[in-house]
FIPAKOL-541599 format. One record per residue (C-alpha): residue in three letters; residue number from 1; x, y, z. Coordinates in Angstrom, 1 decimal. Example, Ala and Ser with C-alpha at 12.3 -4.5 7.8 and 13.67 -1.06 7.14 Angstrom:
2
+-------+------+--------+--------+--------+
! dovex ! tido !      u !      v !      w !
+-------+------+--------+--------+--------+
!   ALA !    1 !   12.3 !   -4.5 !    7.8 !
!   SER !    2 !   13.7 !   -1.1 !    7.1 !
+-------+------+--------+--------+--------+
! end
This chain:
385
+-------+------+--------+--------+--------+
! dovex ! tido !      u !      v !      w !
+-------+------+--------+--------+--------+
!   UNK !    1 !  101.5 !   85.0 !  128.7 !
!   UNK !    2 !  101.9 !   87.4 !  126.0 !
!   UNK !    3 !  104.9 !   90.4 !  125.7 !
!   UNK !    4 !  103.7 !   92.2 !  122.7 !
!   UNK !    5 !  101.1 !   95.1 !  123.1 !
!   UNK !    6 !   97.1 !   94.3 !  121.8 !
!   UNK !    7 !   98.2 !   96.5 !  118.3 !
!   UNK !    8 !   97.2 !   94.4 !  115.9 !
!   UNK !    9 !   94.0 !   92.2 !  115.8 !
!   UNK !   10 !   96.6 !   88.9 !  114.3 !
!   UNK !   11 !   95.6 !   86.9 !  112.6 !
!   UNK !   12 !   96.0 !   82.8 !  113.0 !
!   UNK !   13 !   98.6 !   81.8 !  110.0 !
!   UNK !   14 !  102.2 !   81.3 !  111.6 !
!   UNK !   15 !  105.2 !   82.0 !  109.5 !
!   UNK !   16 !  107.7 !   79.4 !  109.4 !
!   UNK !   17 !  108.4 !   80.0 !  105.9 !
!   UNK !   18 !  108.0 !   82.2 !  102.3 !
!   UNK !   19 !  108.8 !   82.2 !   98.8 !
!   UNK !   20 !  107.6 !   83.5 !   96.3 !
!   UNK !   21 !  104.0 !   84.4 !   96.3 !
!   UNK !   22 !  104.0 !   81.6 !   98.9 !
!   UNK !   23 !  104.0 !   81.0 !  102.7 !
!   UNK !   24 !  103.6 !   78.5 !  104.9 !
!   UNK !   25 !  102.7 !   78.1 !  108.4 !
!   UNK !   26 !  103.3 !   76.4 !  111.3 !
!   UNK !   27 !  100.2 !   73.8 !  110.9 !
!   UNK !   28 !  102.5 !   73.3 !  107.5 !
!   UNK !   29 !  100.0 !   74.1 !  105.3 !
!   UNK !   30 !  100.7 !   77.0 !  102.5 !
!   UNK !   31 !   98.8 !   80.0 !  102.0 !
!   UNK !   32 !   98.8 !   81.8 !   98.6 !
!   UNK !   33 !   99.9 !   85.5 !   99.1 !
!   UNK !   34 !   98.3 !   88.5 !   98.3 !
!   UNK !   35 !   98.8 !   90.6 !  100.5 !
!   UNK !   36 !  103.0 !   90.9 !  100.0 !
!   UNK !   37 !  103.4 !   92.2 !  103.9 !
!   UNK !   38 !  100.2 !   95.6 !  102.8 !
!   UNK !   39 !  102.3 !   95.9 !   99.6 !
!   UNK !   40 !  105.8 !   95.3 !  100.4 !
!   UNK !   41 !  107.5 !   92.8 !   98.8 !
!   UNK !   42 !  107.0 !   93.3 !   95.7 !
!   UNK !   43 !  109.2 !   91.0 !   94.2 !
!   UNK !   44 !  107.5 !   88.0 !   96.6 !
!   UNK !   45 !  109.3 !   86.6 !   99.4 !
!   UNK !   46 !  112.9 !   86.3 !   99.6 !
!   UNK !   47 !  114.2 !   86.9 !   96.3 !
!   UNK !   48 !  117.6 !   85.7 !   95.1 !
!   UNK !   49 !  118.2 !   89.1 !   94.0 !
!   UNK !   50 !  118.0 !   90.7 !   97.1 !
!   UNK !   51 !  119.5 !   87.8 !   99.1 !
!   UNK !   52 !  121.9 !   88.1 !   97.7 !
!   UNK !   53 !  122.6 !   92.0 !   97.9 !
!   UNK !   54 !  121.8 !   92.7 !  101.7 !
!   UNK !   55 !  124.3 !   89.5 !  102.2 !
!   UNK !   56 !  127.0 !   90.7 !  100.0 !
!   UNK !   57 !  126.5 !   93.9 !  102.2 !
!   UNK !   58 !  126.6 !   93.0 !  105.7 !
!   UNK !   59 !  130.3 !   91.2 !  105.2 !
!   UNK !   60 !  131.2 !   94.8 !  104.3 !
!   UNK !   61 !  130.2 !   96.2 !  107.4 !
!   UNK !   62 !  125.9 !   97.2 !  108.7 !
!   UNK !   63 !  126.2 !  100.8 !  110.0 !
!   UNK !   64 !  128.4 !  103.3 !  110.7 !
!   UNK !   65 !  125.5 !  106.4 !  110.3 !
!   UNK !   66 !  125.1 !  109.1 !  108.3 !
!   UNK !   67 !  128.4 !  111.1 !  109.6 !
!   UNK !   68 !  129.8 !  108.7 !  106.8 !
!   UNK !   69 !  129.7 !  109.8 !  102.5 !
!   UNK !   70 !  128.4 !  106.3 !  101.6 !
!   UNK !   71 !  128.2 !  105.1 !   97.6 !
!   UNK !   72 !  125.1 !  102.5 !   98.4 !
!   UNK !   73 !  123.2 !  105.7 !   99.2 !
!   UNK !   74 !  124.2 !  107.7 !   96.3 !
!   UNK !   75 !  123.4 !  104.8 !   93.9 !
!   UNK !   76 !  119.8 !  104.1 !   95.1 !
!   UNK !   77 !  119.5 !  107.9 !   95.5 !
!   UNK !   78 !  119.7 !  107.6 !   92.2 !
!   UNK !   79 !  118.0 !  104.8 !   91.0 !
!   UNK !   80 !  114.7 !  107.2 !   93.2 !
!   UNK !   81 !  115.3 !  110.9 !   92.0 !
!   UNK !   82 !  115.7 !  109.7 !   88.3 !
!   UNK !   83 !  112.6 !  107.1 !   88.0 !
!   UNK !   84 !  110.5 !  110.4 !   89.7 !
!   UNK !   85 !  112.1 !  112.8 !   87.3 !
!   UNK !   86 !  113.3 !  114.6 !   90.8 !
!   UNK !   87 !  116.4 !  115.4 !   92.8 !
!   UNK !   88 !  116.9 !  114.9 !   96.7 !
!   UNK !   89 !  116.4 !  111.7 !   98.2 !
!   UNK !   90 !  116.1 !  111.8 !  102.4 !
!   UNK !   91 !  116.1 !  108.2 !  103.3 !
!   UNK !   92 !  114.3 !  107.6 !  106.4 !
!   UNK !   93 !  112.9 !  103.4 !  108.0 !
!   UNK !   94 !  109.4 !  103.9 !  106.5 !
!   UNK !   95 !  106.7 !  105.5 !  105.1 !
!   UNK !   96 !  105.7 !  107.3 !  108.5 !
!   UNK !   97 !  109.0 !  109.0 !  108.8 !
!   UNK !   98 !  108.5 !  109.7 !  105.6 !
!   UNK !   99 !  105.4 !  112.0 !  105.6 !
!   UNK !  100 !  107.0 !  113.1 !  108.8 !
!   UNK !  101 !  110.1 !  114.5 !  107.5 !
!   UNK !  102 !  108.1 !  115.7 !  104.0 !
!   UNK !  103 !  105.9 !  118.4 !  105.7 !
!   UNK !  104 !  108.4 !  119.1 !  108.1 !
!   UNK !  105 !  110.0 !  120.3 !  104.6 !
!   UNK !  106 !  107.1 !  122.0 !  103.9 !
!   UNK !  107 !  106.5 !  124.5 !  106.1 !
!   UNK !  108 !  110.2 !  124.9 !  106.5 !
!   UNK !  109 !  111.2 !  125.7 !  102.8 !
!   UNK !  110 !  107.8 !  127.7 !  101.6 !
!   UNK !  111 !  107.2 !  129.5 !  105.5 !
!   UNK !  112 !  103.7 !  128.6 !  105.7 !
!   UNK !  113 !  102.1 !  126.1 !  108.5 !
!   UNK !  114 !   99.0 !  124.9 !  107.4 !
!   UNK !  115 !   98.5 !  121.8 !  104.8 !
!   UNK !  116 !   95.9 !  120.2 !  103.0 !
!   UNK !  117 !   94.3 !  116.5 !  102.2 !
!   UNK !  118 !   91.8 !  114.9 !  102.1 !
!   UNK !  119 !   89.0 !  112.7 !  103.6 !
!   UNK !  120 !   89.3 !  108.6 !  104.2 !
!   UNK !  121 !   93.3 !  109.4 !  103.3 !
!   UNK !  122 !   96.4 !  107.6 !  105.0 !
!   UNK !  123 !   99.9 !  109.0 !  105.7 !
!   UNK !  124 !  101.4 !  107.4 !  109.0 !
!   UNK !  125 !  100.7 !  106.8 !  113.0 !
!   UNK !  126 !  103.7 !  108.9 !  114.4 !
!   UNK !  127 !  101.2 !  112.8 !  115.5 !
!   UNK !  128 !  102.5 !  114.6 !  111.8 !
!   UNK !  129 !  101.1 !  112.0 !  109.0 !
!   UNK !  130 !   98.2 !  111.1 !  111.6 !
!   UNK !  131 !   97.6 !  114.7 !  111.3 !
!   UNK !  132 !   97.5 !  114.4 !  107.8 !
!   UNK !  133 !   95.8 !  111.5 !  107.8 !
!   UNK !  134 !   92.0 !  112.1 !  106.7 !
!   UNK !  135 !   90.5 !  108.4 !  108.6 !
!   UNK !  136 !   89.2 !  109.7 !  112.3 !
!   UNK !  137 !   89.7 !  106.2 !  113.7 !
!   UNK !  138 !   93.0 !  106.3 !  113.4 !
!   UNK !  139 !   93.4 !  109.5 !  115.7 !
!   UNK !  140 !   90.6 !  107.9 !  118.1 !
!   UNK !  141 !   91.9 !  108.4 !  122.1 !
!   UNK !  142 !   95.0 !  110.2 !  121.7 !
!   UNK !  143 !   93.5 !  114.4 !  121.9 !
!   UNK !  144 !   94.0 !  117.0 !  119.9 !
!   UNK !  145 !   95.2 !  116.4 !  116.9 !
!   UNK !  146 !   98.4 !  119.1 !  115.3 !
!   UNK !  147 !   97.1 !  122.8 !  114.2 !
!   UNK !  148 !   96.2 !  123.8 !  110.8 !
!   UNK !  149 !   95.9 !  120.8 !  109.2 !
!   UNK !  150 !   92.9 !  120.8 !  106.6 !
!   UNK !  151 !   90.7 !  117.5 !  105.5 !
!   UNK !  152 !   88.8 !  118.2 !  102.1 !
!   UNK !  153 !   86.3 !  116.0 !  100.4 !
!   UNK !  154 !   88.5 !  113.4 !   97.9 !
!   UNK !  155 !   87.6 !  114.1 !   94.3 !
!   UNK !  156 !   85.9 !  117.6 !   95.0 !
!   UNK !  157 !   87.5 !  120.7 !   93.8 !
!   UNK !  158 !   85.4 !  123.2 !   94.7 !
!   UNK !  159 !   86.7 !  122.5 !   98.2 !
!   UNK !  160 !   90.4 !  122.5 !   97.1 !
!   UNK !  161 !   90.0 !  125.9 !   95.7 !
!   UNK !  162 !   88.0 !  127.5 !   97.9 !
!   UNK !  163 !   90.2 !  126.4 !  100.7 !
!   UNK !  164 !   94.0 !  126.7 !   99.2 !
!   UNK !  165 !   96.3 !  130.0 !   99.8 !
!   UNK !  166 !   98.3 !  132.0 !  100.7 !
!   UNK !  167 !   98.8 !  130.3 !  103.9 !
!   UNK !  168 !   99.2 !  127.1 !  102.7 !
!   UNK !  169 !  102.8 !  125.2 !  102.5 !
!   UNK !  170 !  101.1 !  122.2 !  100.5 !
!   UNK !  171 !   98.2 !  119.4 !   99.3 !
!   UNK !  172 !   99.1 !  116.3 !  100.5 !
!   UNK !  173 !   98.0 !  113.3 !   98.3 !
!   UNK !  174 !   97.2 !  109.7 !   97.2 !
!   UNK !  175 !   96.4 !  109.3 !   93.9 !
!   UNK !  176 !   95.3 !  105.9 !   94.9 !
!   UNK !  177 !   94.1 !  106.4 !   98.7 !
!   UNK !  178 !   94.9 !  102.6 !   99.6 !
!   UNK !  179 !   93.7 !  102.2 !  103.3 !
!   UNK !  180 !   90.9 !  104.2 !  102.7 !
!   UNK !  181 !   88.9 !  101.6 !  100.0 !
!   UNK !  182 !   90.9 !  101.8 !   97.5 !
!   UNK !  183 !   89.7 !  105.3 !   95.9 !
!   UNK !  184 !   91.2 !  106.6 !   92.7 !
!   UNK !  185 !   92.1 !  110.3 !   91.8 !
!   UNK !  186 !   90.2 !  112.0 !   89.1 !
!   UNK !  187 !   92.1 !  113.3 !   86.5 !
!   UNK !  188 !   90.2 !  116.8 !   87.0 !
!   UNK !  189 !   90.4 !  116.6 !   90.2 !
!   UNK !  190 !   94.9 !  116.1 !   90.7 !
!   UNK !  191 !   95.2 !  118.4 !   87.3 !
!   UNK !  192 !   92.8 !  121.3 !   89.5 !
!   UNK !  193 !   94.8 !  120.4 !   92.9 !
!   UNK !  194 !   98.1 !  120.9 !   90.7 !
!   UNK !  195 !   97.4 !  124.2 !   88.7 !
!   UNK !  196 !   95.9 !  125.4 !   92.2 !
!   UNK !  197 !   99.5 !  124.9 !   94.0 !
!   UNK !  198 !  101.2 !  126.5 !   91.5 !
!   UNK !  199 !   99.0 !  129.5 !   91.7 !
!   UNK !  200 !   99.3 !  129.6 !   95.3 !
!   UNK !  201 !  103.0 !  128.3 !   95.9 !
!   UNK !  202 !  102.2 !  125.5 !   98.0 !
!   UNK !  203 !  103.6 !  122.7 !   97.6 !
!   UNK !  204 !  102.6 !  119.4 !   95.6 !
!   UNK !  205 !  103.6 !  116.1 !   97.7 !
!   UNK !  206 !  102.3 !  113.1 !   96.6 !
!   UNK !  207 !  102.0 !  110.2 !   99.1 !
!   UNK !  208 !  103.5 !  106.8 !   96.9 !
!   UNK !  209 !  103.9 !  104.7 !   99.7 !
!   UNK !  210 !  102.1 !  101.9 !   98.7 !
!   UNK !  211 !  101.3 !  102.9 !   95.1 !
!   UNK !  212 !  104.9 !  103.3 !   94.4 !
!   UNK !  213 !  107.5 !  101.2 !   93.5 !
!   UNK !  214 !  105.8 !   99.8 !   89.8 !
!   UNK !  215 !  102.6 !   98.1 !   91.7 !
!   UNK !  216 !  100.3 !  100.2 !   89.7 !
!   UNK !  217 !  102.8 !   99.3 !   86.6 !
!   UNK !  218 !  104.9 !  102.1 !   86.7 !
!   UNK !  219 !  107.7 !  103.6 !   89.0 !
!   UNK !  220 !  105.1 !  105.8 !   90.8 !
!   UNK !  221 !  101.3 !  106.1 !   90.6 !
!   UNK !  222 !  101.1 !  109.4 !   89.5 !
!   UNK !  223 !  103.3 !  109.2 !   86.5 !
!   UNK !  224 !   99.6 !  108.4 !   84.6 !
!   UNK !  225 !   98.5 !  111.4 !   85.6 !
!   UNK !  226 !   99.6 !  114.8 !   83.8 !
!   UNK !  227 !  101.4 !  115.4 !   87.3 !
!   UNK !  228 !  105.3 !  117.5 !   88.5 !
!   UNK !  229 !  104.8 !  116.4 !   92.1 !
!   UNK !  230 !  106.9 !  119.1 !   94.1 !
!   UNK !  231 !  107.8 !  116.5 !   96.6 !
!   UNK !  232 !  107.5 !  112.3 !   96.4 !
!   UNK !  233 !  107.1 !  110.4 !   99.3 !
!   UNK !  234 !  107.8 !  106.0 !   99.0 !
!   UNK !  235 !  108.5 !  103.2 !  100.9 !
!   UNK !  236 !  107.0 !   99.6 !  101.4 !
!   UNK !  237 !  108.0 !   98.2 !   98.0 !
!   UNK !  238 !  111.1 !   99.9 !   97.2 !
!   UNK !  239 !  112.8 !   97.4 !   99.9 !
!   UNK !  240 !  110.9 !   94.9 !   99.6 !
!   UNK !  241 !  110.4 !   94.1 !  103.2 !
!   UNK !  242 !  113.7 !   96.0 !  104.4 !
!   UNK !  243 !  112.6 !   98.9 !  106.4 !
!   UNK !  244 !  112.9 !  102.0 !  104.4 !
!   UNK !  245 !  111.3 !  104.9 !  103.0 !
!   UNK !  246 !  113.1 !  108.3 !  101.5 !
!   UNK !  247 !  111.3 !  111.6 !  100.6 !
!   UNK !  248 !  112.0 !  113.0 !   96.7 !
!   UNK !  249 !  112.4 !  116.0 !   95.7 !
!   UNK !  250 !  112.6 !  119.1 !   93.8 !
!   UNK !  251 !  116.7 !  121.4 !   94.0 !
!   UNK !  252 !  115.9 !  123.7 !   95.2 !
!   UNK !  253 !  114.5 !  122.5 !   98.3 !
!   UNK !  254 !  117.6 !  121.3 !   99.1 !
!   UNK !  255 !  118.4 !  124.7 !  100.8 !
!   UNK !  256 !  115.3 !  124.2 !  103.7 !
!   UNK !  257 !  117.1 !  120.6 !  104.3 !
!   UNK !  258 !  120.5 !  122.0 !  105.6 !
!   UNK !  259 !  122.7 !  119.8 !  107.8 !
!   UNK !  260 !  121.5 !  119.8 !  111.4 !
!   UNK !  261 !  117.3 !  120.5 !  109.8 !
!   UNK !  262 !  116.3 !  117.3 !  109.6 !
!   UNK !  263 !  118.5 !  113.8 !  111.1 !
!   UNK !  264 !  117.1 !  109.4 !  112.1 !
!   UNK !  265 !  119.7 !  107.2 !  113.1 !
!   UNK !  266 !  118.8 !  104.7 !  111.1 !
!   UNK !  267 !  117.5 !  106.4 !  107.6 !
!   UNK !  268 !  120.1 !  105.2 !  105.0 !
!   UNK !  269 !  120.6 !  102.5 !  106.7 !
!   UNK !  270 !  123.4 !  100.3 !  103.8 !
!   UNK !  271 !  121.6 !   97.1 !  104.9 !
!   UNK !  272 !  118.7 !   97.9 !  103.7 !
!   UNK !  273 !  120.0 !  100.1 !  100.9 !
!   UNK !  274 !  121.3 !   96.9 !   99.9 !
!   UNK !  275 !  118.1 !   96.0 !   99.5 !
!   UNK !  276 !  116.1 !   99.1 !   97.9 !
!   UNK !  277 !  118.8 !   98.5 !   95.7 !
!   UNK !  278 !  118.2 !   96.0 !   94.6 !
!   UNK !  279 !  114.9 !   95.8 !   93.5 !
!   UNK !  280 !  114.8 !   99.1 !   92.2 !
!   UNK !  281 !  117.1 !   97.9 !   89.8 !
!   UNK !  282 !  114.6 !   95.2 !   88.8 !
!   UNK !  283 !  111.4 !   97.0 !   89.2 !
!   UNK !  284 !  112.4 !  100.6 !   87.2 !
!   UNK !  285 !  112.6 !   98.0 !   84.2 !
!   UNK !  286 !  110.1 !   99.3 !   81.3 !
!   UNK !  287 !  109.8 !   95.7 !   80.5 !
!   UNK !  288 !  108.8 !   94.3 !   83.5 !
!   UNK !  289 !  107.1 !   97.5 !   84.0 !
!   UNK !  290 !  105.0 !   96.9 !   80.9 !
!   UNK !  291 !  105.0 !   92.8 !   82.6 !
!   UNK !  292 !  103.0 !   94.5 !   85.5 !
!   UNK !  293 !  101.1 !   96.5 !   83.3 !
!   UNK !  294 !   99.7 !   93.2 !   81.7 !
!   UNK !  295 !   98.7 !   91.8 !   84.9 !
!   UNK !  296 !   97.3 !   94.1 !   85.7 !
!   UNK !  297 !   94.7 !   94.1 !   82.9 !
!   UNK !  298 !   94.3 !   90.2 !   83.2 !
!   UNK !  299 !   94.1 !   90.3 !   87.4 !
!   UNK !  300 !   90.7 !   92.9 !   87.1 !
!   UNK !  301 !   89.6 !   91.6 !   83.6 !
!   UNK !  302 !   89.5 !   87.8 !   85.0 !
!   UNK !  303 !   88.1 !   89.2 !   88.0 !
!   UNK !  304 !   85.6 !   91.6 !   86.4 !
!   UNK !  305 !   84.2 !   87.4 !   85.0 !
!   UNK !  306 !   84.9 !   85.7 !   87.6 !
!   UNK !  307 !   83.5 !   87.9 !   90.4 !
!   UNK !  308 !   81.7 !   91.1 !   88.8 !
!   UNK !  309 !   78.3 !   88.9 !   87.9 !
!   UNK !  310 !   78.1 !   88.1 !   92.1 !
!   UNK !  311 !   75.2 !   89.7 !   93.7 !
!   UNK !  312 !   77.9 !   90.6 !   96.4 !
!   UNK !  313 !   79.9 !   92.2 !   94.4 !
!   UNK !  314 !   79.5 !   95.9 !   94.1 !
!   UNK !  315 !   82.5 !   97.4 !   92.7 !
!   UNK !  316 !   86.2 !   96.3 !   91.3 !
!   UNK !  317 !   88.7 !   99.6 !   90.7 !
!   UNK !  318 !   92.4 !   98.9 !   90.7 !
!   UNK !  319 !   94.6 !  100.1 !   88.6 !
!   UNK !  320 !   98.1 !   97.7 !   88.7 !
!   UNK !  321 !   98.5 !   95.0 !   90.2 !
!   UNK !  322 !   96.1 !   97.1 !   92.9 !
!   UNK !  323 !   92.6 !   96.3 !   93.4 !
!   UNK !  324 !   90.0 !   96.9 !   95.4 !
!   UNK !  325 !   86.4 !   94.8 !   95.5 !
!   UNK !  326 !   84.0 !   96.4 !   96.8 !
!   UNK !  327 !   81.7 !   93.8 !   99.1 !
!   UNK !  328 !   77.5 !   94.1 !  100.6 !
!   UNK !  329 !   79.6 !   91.9 !  103.6 !
!   UNK !  330 !   81.2 !   92.0 !  106.2 !
!   UNK !  331 !   85.3 !   91.4 !  104.6 !
!   UNK !  332 !   86.7 !   90.4 !  108.1 !
!   UNK !  333 !   85.0 !   87.1 !  108.1 !
!   UNK !  334 !   85.7 !   86.8 !  104.4 !
!   UNK !  335 !   88.6 !   87.5 !  104.8 !
!   UNK !  336 !   88.8 !   84.4 !  108.1 !
!   UNK !  337 !   86.7 !   82.0 !  105.4 !
!   UNK !  338 !   90.0 !   82.3 !  102.9 !
!   UNK !  339 !   92.2 !   81.8 !  104.7 !
!   UNK !  340 !   90.8 !   78.9 !  106.0 !
!   UNK !  341 !   90.6 !   78.0 !  102.5 !
!   UNK !  342 !   94.7 !   79.3 !  101.7 !
!   UNK !  343 !   94.4 !   82.4 !  100.7 !
!   UNK !  344 !   95.4 !   85.6 !  102.0 !
!   UNK !  345 !   94.3 !   88.8 !  101.5 !
!   UNK !  346 !   93.5 !   92.4 !  102.7 !
!   UNK !  347 !   90.5 !   95.1 !  103.9 !
!   UNK !  348 !   90.8 !   98.4 !  102.5 !
!   UNK !  349 !   88.4 !  100.4 !  104.2 !
!   UNK !  350 !   85.2 !   99.8 !  105.4 !
!   UNK !  351 !   83.7 !   97.0 !  102.7 !
!   UNK !  352 !   86.7 !   97.0 !  100.8 !
!   UNK !  353 !   89.0 !   93.7 !  100.2 !
!   UNK !  354 !   92.5 !   95.0 !   98.8 !
!   UNK !  355 !   94.6 !   92.5 !   96.4 !
!   UNK !  356 !   97.9 !   93.4 !   96.1 !
!   UNK !  357 !  100.2 !   90.8 !   94.4 !
!   UNK !  358 !  103.6 !   90.5 !   94.0 !
!   UNK !  359 !  104.4 !   92.2 !   90.9 !
!   UNK !  360 !  105.9 !   89.2 !   89.3 !
!   UNK !  361 !  102.8 !   86.7 !   90.4 !
!   UNK !  362 !  101.7 !   83.9 !   87.3 !
!   UNK !  363 !   98.6 !   83.8 !   86.1 !
!   UNK !  364 !   98.1 !   80.8 !   87.4 !
!   UNK !  365 !   98.2 !   82.4 !   90.4 !
!   UNK !  366 !   96.4 !   84.7 !   90.2 !
!   UNK !  367 !   93.3 !   82.4 !   88.9 !
!   UNK !  368 !   93.8 !   80.7 !   92.1 !
!   UNK !  369 !   93.5 !   83.6 !   93.6 !
!   UNK !  370 !   90.0 !   84.2 !   92.4 !
!   UNK !  371 !   89.0 !   80.7 !   93.2 !
!   UNK !  372 !   89.5 !   81.1 !   96.2 !
!   UNK !  373 !   87.0 !   84.8 !   95.8 !
!   UNK !  374 !   84.2 !   83.6 !   94.1 !
!   UNK !  375 !   84.3 !   80.3 !   96.7 !
!   UNK !  376 !   84.4 !   82.6 !   99.7 !
!   UNK !  377 !   81.2 !   85.0 !   97.9 !
!   UNK !  378 !   79.3 !   82.7 !   97.1 !
!   UNK !  379 !   78.9 !   81.0 !  100.1 !
!   UNK !  380 !   78.1 !   84.6 !  101.8 !
!   UNK !  381 !   75.5 !   84.9 !   98.7 !
!   UNK !  382 !   73.7 !   81.5 !  100.0 !
!   UNK !  383 !   73.8 !   82.3 !  103.5 !
!   UNK !  384 !   72.2 !   85.8 !  102.6 !
!   UNK !  385 !   69.7 !   83.9 !  101.4 !
+-------+------+--------+--------+--------+
! end
């Protein structure tokens, strides 16, 4: 008997151990993992520096509550704030919680009701973050969504300018839509959004849940563009597998989030924060990020060379080590075939294979991954013929 709610379409691989870019299953088979726990294990599975930090903290204390000042939270918050160019941090347990907090903060700080987001976006599955998400399939069956959430076409500046007004609390967006299909925002669109927010007094929230923590070759993806957000949300990769999320905001927003305004029993748990501190100390390093950029360029170039000419490949797009391969074929079947051969990747949207390898992936592992993909996609071409 299965005692779990069937909320996930689980794969046929059950891990027994994992290290670096590899997972070993109960079948004794080793799998090259280009999912990183859905963009979470950015340093790969079980990196020694994170393991040591967690064990060290566990020997001190596991939980004391946020009624106590904790130096480890201050250190981790400093790393986040300085990397983002902002001032204040609130720790949560996940990306959805971080977005939920950011939406509350925006409404409270501005006194306004309306939140603007975009189609194909994904911001979480709590009621606030689900309301902000621009995908109907996420909301199906849950009844009436929260009011004053507006969804506009992504990269449509005219639609944004027609909608934003004096009742707008915030615009929330991903500069690269991960779950929506690896859709990259156009620089001109992002500039329009920022200028409109500034003119109307609305806050700009950048959701960096999947794109942050070095995934694109910079600490945060918005830093590839000429953006100065008011609020950033992060999670996933900052804890390398330990549950943690965070809201990072400008100093002037501190008054809106005073004592009693928001909270989380486990937010900023010292074990998770220890993992995050060790992870960020590694990733928020210029030499490390330069290597991520170089690996991202290599992955994109080799993917174009190896896969670009295949009949089933529509487009290859992405930034850094966040790559989407749009295909003309059944993505679940392709991913299943890949797993049977020892390679694990992700879907994104309806027709995209998503690659999120560890940020310290080796070039030889990239080559191996692309060989797996080429084999499966060539089989799909033969089947179509």
